[in-house]
C-alpha positions, -999 to +999 in steps of 0.1 A: +441-921+501+432-893+481+437-872+514+469-882+519+479-877+482+466-844+484+482-838+521+517-849+503+510-827+473+499-792+493+522-800+523+553-780+508+531-749+504+513-750+530+550-749+546+562-719+528+533-702+538+533-704+569+570-695+572+561-669+548+537-658+573+562-656+601+587-634+584+560-608+581+550-611+614+587-604+628+591-579+603+564-559+618+574-565+653+610-558+649+598-525+631+577-512+662+604-520+686+629-501+665+609-471+665+618-479+709+639-448+722+643-440+758+628-454+788+594-460+774+565-489+778+562-509+752+531-520+735+523-547+710+487-564+705+481-598+691+514-616+701+514-652+701+537-663+734+564-676+710+570-640+696+568-630+730+592-648+740+614-641+711+611-603+720+620-615+759+649-634+749+663-603+725+656-574+755+670-603+778+705-605+751+706-570+748+708-563+787+734-590+796+754-575+768+751-540+778+760-549+812+790-568+798+798-538+782+796-512+812+818-533+833+848-529+805+870-499+819+883-473+790+915-459+791+912-420+802+922-410+766+890-429+758+863-419+785+831-406+772+818-377+785+781-370+788+765-336+793+731-333+812+708-303+802+679-295+825 
């Protein structure tokens, strides 16, 4: 009975702490991913399965959006010119 009462009283605090930890971890992960530029291998240590799935979905959705955008034909006045320097 006492354990049930303690659990009832502490459950909101425990839930809040878990949510705060998730926010901090997600923030750190996103900060690490923001530093990515160019074709490189990303190495993120100590990720849980759910965290790696979030990242995988982020990359998958981004790649899908990229593919959709590259299929769009721009009119000649809006064509993007890229230069390669060797």
